[in-house]
C-alpha positions as a printed Julia matrix, in Angstrom:
391×3 Matrix{Float64}:
  -4.46  -71.94   -71.08
  -2.23  -72.95   -73.96
  -1.52  -70.02   -76.27
  -0.95  -69.94   -80.03
   0.11  -67.34   -82.57
  -1.3   -67.22   -86.09
  -0.41  -64.76   -88.84
  -3.36  -64.21   -91.15
  -3.64  -62.19   -94.35
  -6.72  -60.22   -95.39
  -7.9   -57.6    -97.84
  -9.49  -54.26   -96.82
 -13.09  -55.31   -97.38
 -16.2   -55.4    -95.21
 -16.28  -59.18   -95.53
 -12.99  -59.44   -93.64
 -15.07  -58.58   -90.56
 -15.05  -62.05   -88.93
 -11.26  -61.98   -88.71
 -11.01  -58.33   -87.67
 -13.71  -58.51   -85.01
 -12.3   -61.81   -83.69
  -9.07  -59.97   -82.98
 -10.38  -56.6    -81.81
 -13.13  -57.84   -79.49
 -11.07  -60.59   -77.91
 -12.79  -63.68   -79.29
  -9.41  -64.98   -80.43
  -7.53  -63.9    -77.31
 -10.07  -65.58   -75.02
  -9.31  -68.87   -76.76
  -5.57  -68.46   -76.29
  -4.99  -67.23   -79.83
  -2.75  -64.3    -80.73
  -4.29  -63.48   -84.1
  -1.91  -61.26   -86.07
  -3.69  -59.67   -89.04
  -1.85  -58.38   -92.1
  -3.6   -56.06   -94.57
  -2.49  -56.79   -98.14
  -2.69  -54.75  -101.37
  -4.04  -57.47  -103.68
  -5.18  -61.08  -103.76
  -1.99  -62.41  -105.32
  -0.04  -61.15  -102.32
  -2.42  -62.79   -99.85
  -2.3   -66.11  -101.69
   1.45  -66.13  -102.18
   2.32  -65.34   -98.58
   0.03  -68.13   -97.45
   1.68  -70.48   -99.94
   5.23  -69.79   -98.74
   4.26  -70.09   -95.07
   4.59  -66.45   -94.08
   0.9   -66.66   -93.13
  -0.63  -69.67   -91.43
  -4.15  -68.67   -92.53
  -5.77  -66.2    -94.88
  -8.99  -64.71   -96.14
  -9.18  -65.85   -99.77
 -11.61  -65.51  -102.62
 -13.43  -68.85  -102.68
 -12.22  -69.82  -106.2
  -8.51  -69.26  -105.42
  -7.9   -72.53  -103.53
 -10.03  -74.35  -106.12
  -7.9   -72.99  -108.97
  -4.79  -74.12  -107.08
  -6.27  -77.61  -106.7
  -6.79  -77.65  -110.48
  -3.16  -76.53  -111.01
  -4.18  -73.22  -112.55
  -2.68  -69.79  -111.99
   0.9   -71.03  -111.65
   0.33  -72.15  -108.07
   1.99  -75.41  -106.99
   0.95  -75.14  -103.33
  -2.42  -76.63  -102.46
  -4.8   -75.24   -99.85
  -7.56  -76.45   -97.56
 -10.72  -74.45   -96.89
 -11.71  -74.65   -93.23
 -14.83  -72.51   -93.42
 -16.7   -69.93   -95.46
 -16.12  -66.43   -94.09
 -18.91  -64.65   -95.97
 -21.85  -65.18   -98.3
 -22.46  -62.61  -101.07
 -21.55  -58.94  -100.48
 -20.54  -57.94  -104.04
 -22.1   -55.31  -106.29
 -22.03  -54.66  -110.02
 -21.63  -51.07  -111.11
 -21.15  -49.04  -114.26
 -19.63  -45.74  -115.26
 -21.81  -42.64  -115.13
 -21.75  -42.52  -118.94
 -23.1   -46.04  -119.27
 -25.59  -45.5   -116.44
 -27.07  -42.5   -118.25
 -28.03  -44.76  -121.17
 -29.73  -47.45  -119.08
 -33.51  -47.37  -118.78
 -35.94  -49.31  -116.6
 -33.4   -51.49  -114.84
 -34.5   -53.37  -111.74
 -31.8   -53.53  -109.08
 -33.12  -56.88  -107.86
 -33.73  -58.52  -111.26
 -30.59  -59.87  -112.93
 -32.39  -60.98  -116.08
 -34.02  -57.61  -116.77
 -30.9   -55.65  -115.91
 -28.87  -57.88  -118.22
 -31.27  -57.29  -121.1
 -31.21  -53.54  -120.57
 -27.41  -53.58  -120.39
 -27.22  -55.45  -123.69
 -29.16  -52.65  -125.41
 -26.53  -50.0   -124.64
 -23.1   -51.64  -124.44
 -22.49  -51.82  -128.17
 -20.03  -54.39  -129.47
 -17.55  -54.33  -126.58
 -17.78  -54.43  -122.8
 -14.76  -53.9   -120.54
 -15.2   -55.41  -117.08
 -13.1   -54.97  -113.97
 -12.85  -57.83  -111.46
 -10.54  -58.12  -108.43
  -8.9   -61.4   -109.51
  -9.13  -63.9   -112.39
 -10.16  -66.66  -109.98
 -12.92  -64.97  -108.02
 -16.63  -65.28  -107.38
 -16.88  -61.91  -109.13
 -15.6   -63.53  -112.32
 -17.76  -66.63  -111.96
 -20.98  -64.73  -111.3
 -20.38  -62.17  -114.05
 -19.67  -64.96  -116.56
 -22.66  -67.0   -115.42
 -24.96  -63.96  -115.61
 -23.94  -62.56  -118.98
 -23.7   -65.98  -120.65
 -27.37  -66.56  -119.83
 -28.6   -63.27  -121.3
 -29.34  -64.09  -124.98
 -29.17  -60.43  -125.96
 -25.49  -60.34  -124.9
 -24.53  -62.81  -127.62
 -22.03  -61.24  -129.98
 -20.75  -58.69  -127.45
 -16.97  -58.88  -127.08
 -16.3   -59.07  -123.35
 -12.87  -58.39  -121.9
 -11.94  -58.54  -118.22
  -9.22  -56.71  -116.36
  -7.85  -57.47  -112.91
  -8.19  -54.45  -110.63
  -7.59  -54.58  -106.85
 -10.86  -53.78  -105.03
  -9.71  -50.47  -103.57
  -8.58  -49.29  -107.03
 -11.83  -50.09  -108.84
 -13.15  -46.5   -108.48
  -9.93  -45.19  -110.04
 -10.3   -47.56  -112.99
 -13.85  -46.34  -113.63
 -12.82  -42.69  -113.36
  -9.91  -43.24  -115.76
 -12.27  -44.84  -118.33
 -10.3   -48.09  -118.23
 -13.44  -50.18  -117.65
 -17.16  -49.82  -118.34
 -18.51  -52.17  -115.7
 -17.12  -53.53  -112.45
 -17.9   -56.2   -109.93
 -16.43  -55.62  -106.48
 -16.93  -56.26  -102.8
 -18.06  -53.54  -100.45
 -17.26  -50.86   -99.5
 -15.56  -50.22  -102.82
 -18.74  -50.2   -104.9
 -20.23  -47.59  -102.57
 -16.93  -45.71  -102.62
 -17.1   -45.59  -106.43
 -20.59  -44.08  -106.18
 -19.3   -41.39  -103.82
 -15.98  -40.65  -105.52
 -16.6   -40.92  -109.27
 -20.38  -40.87  -109.75
 -20.56  -44.54  -110.69
 -23.94  -46.24  -110.45
 -24.66  -49.65  -108.97
 -27.0   -51.72  -111.12
 -27.13  -55.11  -109.39
 -26.12  -56.88  -106.19
 -24.48  -60.21  -107.0
 -27.0   -61.79  -104.66
 -29.49  -61.24  -107.5
 -27.48  -63.73  -109.58
 -27.03  -66.42  -106.91
 -28.61  -65.88  -103.52
 -26.13  -67.98  -101.53
 -22.77  -67.61  -103.27
 -19.76  -68.51  -101.05
 -17.69  -65.35  -101.4
 -14.65  -65.5    -99.08
 -13.16  -68.48   -97.3
 -10.77  -69.16   -94.44
  -7.9   -71.03   -96.05
  -4.72  -72.73   -94.83
  -1.96  -74.71   -96.53
  -2.95  -78.26   -97.32
  -2.43  -80.46   -94.26
  -1.74  -77.6    -91.83
  -4.98  -78.0    -89.88
  -4.5   -81.76   -89.67
  -1.11  -81.17   -88.03
  -1.92  -78.1    -85.9
  -5.36  -79.12   -84.76
  -5.47  -77.04   -81.57
  -4.51  -73.87   -83.41
  -7.01  -74.56   -86.19
  -9.79  -75.27   -83.69
  -9.12  -72.03   -81.81
  -9.12  -70.05   -85.05
 -12.35  -71.62   -86.29
 -14.17  -71.07   -83.01
 -12.98  -67.47   -82.71
 -14.18  -66.71   -86.23
 -17.51  -68.42   -85.54
 -18.1   -66.36   -82.39
 -17.13  -63.21   -84.27
 -19.5   -63.96   -87.16
 -22.37  -64.53   -84.73
 -21.61  -61.18   -83.05
 -21.5   -59.33   -86.39
 -24.83  -60.82   -87.48
 -26.61  -59.29   -84.49
 -28.02  -55.99   -85.76
 -27.52  -54.46   -82.31
 -23.77  -54.58   -82.94
 -23.67  -52.81   -86.31
 -22.31  -49.51   -84.97
 -19.49  -51.2    -83.09
 -18.51  -53.33   -86.07
 -18.57  -50.31   -88.4
 -16.32  -48.31   -86.07
 -13.78  -51.14   -85.89
 -13.68  -51.83   -89.63
 -13.38  -48.13   -90.48
 -10.02  -47.86   -88.71
  -6.91  -47.14   -90.76
  -5.43  -50.56   -89.98
  -8.4   -52.27   -91.61
 -10.75  -50.95   -94.33
  -9.92  -47.26   -93.75
 -13.09  -45.65   -95.1
 -15.95  -43.7    -93.58
 -17.97  -45.98   -91.32
 -21.16  -44.93   -93.12
 -19.99  -46.78   -96.24
 -19.41  -49.92   -94.18
 -22.84  -49.62   -92.62
 -24.46  -49.85   -96.04
 -23.07  -53.35   -96.57
 -23.92  -54.56   -93.07
 -27.51  -53.3    -93.21
 -28.17  -53.96   -96.9
 -29.23  -50.34   -97.42
 -27.3   -49.63  -100.61
 -27.06  -46.14  -102.13
 -26.95  -46.92  -105.85
 -26.06  -43.54  -107.35
 -24.91  -40.02  -106.59
 -28.56  -38.93  -106.24
 -28.58  -41.2   -103.16
 -31.37  -43.43  -104.41
 -31.43  -46.35  -102.0
 -32.21  -50.03  -102.46
 -32.6   -52.44   -99.57
 -31.09  -55.89  -100.1
 -31.99  -58.31   -97.29
 -29.03  -60.52   -96.35
 -26.84  -58.57   -98.74
 -23.82  -59.87   -96.82
 -24.15  -62.85   -94.49
 -21.64  -64.21   -92.0
 -23.57  -66.52   -89.69
 -27.23  -67.37   -90.29
 -28.33  -70.38   -92.33
 -25.04  -72.3    -91.93
 -23.27  -69.44   -93.7
 -19.83  -70.57   -92.5
 -20.23  -74.23   -93.46
 -17.86  -75.19   -96.33
 -20.4   -76.92   -98.55
 -18.62  -79.18  -101.02
 -21.42  -78.62  -103.53
 -20.58  -74.9   -103.59
 -16.94  -75.74  -104.3
 -18.0   -78.1   -107.08
 -20.18  -75.44  -108.71
 -17.17  -73.11  -108.83
 -14.95  -75.89  -110.17
 -17.44  -76.67  -112.92
 -17.4   -73.07  -114.17
 -13.6   -72.88  -114.07
 -13.15  -76.29  -115.72
 -15.5   -75.5   -118.59
 -13.75  -72.2   -119.24
 -10.29  -73.81  -119.2
 -11.03  -77.02  -121.07
 -10.59  -79.33  -118.07
 -12.45  -82.52  -117.26
 -15.49  -81.26  -115.34
 -16.23  -84.24  -113.12
 -12.59  -84.72  -112.16
 -12.21  -81.0   -111.4
 -15.32  -81.05  -109.24
 -13.99  -84.01  -107.26
 -10.72  -82.17  -106.57
 -12.57  -79.04  -105.46
 -14.9   -80.94  -103.16
 -11.96  -82.61  -101.42
 -10.38  -79.33  -100.29
 -13.56  -77.93   -98.72
 -12.92  -79.66   -95.41
 -16.33  -80.33   -93.96
 -14.71  -83.15   -91.98
 -12.37  -80.76   -90.18
 -15.1   -78.17   -89.66
 -17.24  -80.71   -87.83
 -14.39  -82.36   -85.92
 -12.62  -79.21   -84.75
 -15.83  -77.51   -83.65
 -17.58  -80.53   -82.13
 -17.22  -79.22   -78.55
 -18.29  -75.65   -79.39
 -22.05  -76.23   -79.47
 -22.36  -75.3    -83.14
 -25.16  -76.96   -85.1
 -23.82  -78.82   -88.17
 -25.7   -79.82   -91.32
 -26.19  -83.54   -91.62
 -24.84  -83.57   -95.18
 -21.68  -82.17   -96.79
 -23.39  -81.29  -100.07
 -26.75  -79.9   -101.11
 -28.55  -79.26  -104.37
 -27.54  -75.69  -105.09
 -30.29  -73.42  -106.34
 -33.12  -75.59  -105.09
 -34.41  -73.71  -102.04
 -37.14  -71.22  -102.96
 -37.92  -70.53   -99.29
 -36.05  -70.94   -95.98
 -36.02  -74.67   -95.27
 -35.37  -76.8    -92.19
 -32.76  -79.5    -92.81
 -31.24  -82.42   -90.94
 -28.55  -81.24   -88.53
 -26.62  -82.23   -85.41
 -29.02  -80.46   -83.05
 -32.06  -80.4    -85.32
 -32.29  -76.61   -85.29
 -30.89  -75.64   -88.69
 -32.79  -73.61   -91.3
 -31.09  -72.95   -94.61
 -31.89  -69.67   -96.33
 -33.29  -69.24   -99.83
 -30.81  -70.5   -102.41
 -31.68  -69.88  -106.07
 -29.95  -68.78  -109.25
 -31.55  -65.95  -111.22
 -32.36  -68.29  -114.13
 -33.78  -70.92  -111.76
 -31.08  -73.37  -112.75
 -30.45  -76.2   -110.28
 -26.99  -77.67  -109.71
 -26.87  -81.25  -108.45
 -23.23  -82.21  -107.94
 -24.17  -85.88  -107.64
 -25.17  -85.9   -111.3
 -21.51  -85.66  -112.34
 -19.41  -88.79  -112.13
 -15.65  -88.93  -112.57
 -13.89  -91.87  -114.23
 -10.56  -90.88  -112.65
């Protein structure tokens, strides 16, 4: 068997599981892949090392390669997205002081929680997010901009690495945070923060992390890319089997990876979220998804939704930005490189985001695909085909 070596960057988060499990349980090795994982302190470091070629692949926040395609963030290097690594998995939390003022919030209702938040935040709201170009930022902006009662509130955002979000809350540097697990749960345990909303309540099928490579790398190193994609796919399928939760938790909890108590990791994998120090629990079905419902497929419509939000915020041409974003979500490579793996592919590369109120069977390679519920909290529908670029 031909062997390959790939250096891959990741952040210490539960949603890095497909990469970590692919290495630790031999899915990569069995495909002739020596997958060398490198834990990084922040998202800038992951992105930059991928850009200069120190890494051949990386776990990235889904908006990072899109921002690069739009020439934002000072990044000249362009990236390709080979697959989505995870759907959802983020939580929104507040300081204990702010939590004590909130009344009648519904952990599963973004509209109601937003209205209740507006009653107590006053004139200013300081928000911590892990990176300026992140699904955290996009979902927070989308959510708060559609709560009429938030009009007039001065919102400021600060970049805080995920593992430092609890420290920022404890130091009174931020009032509200949006972060991937286990760091929301860690904030509950370490500084009495309270979780008020899972980001899934804002958009039920948000593409959170992606598997990214430098533009053109997968076209040149097709065997390596195929082995990496298949290993990650097999790993994601393993993680999604509830019988394997204990094993996955034990692996992720190790010092080399997430380095927290495995019980915190289990919360994200089961969707049983402890929302405050009183250990009140909320169950969030499919809180974090890696495999089911074509979770790993790099839908170009998802990329275009992200690009639309970024373009509007930065004064860019929306249709042109969406076209650029769609081009780097490589559905063509996903299908081609995995065509011998037995994976079922959607028949289309785009879908109408926010339109699926119930699980729905769709056209696919093997005719066995069911897409999960996909709605926005305000029941908005995003049809990428409605936007036409003149460039």
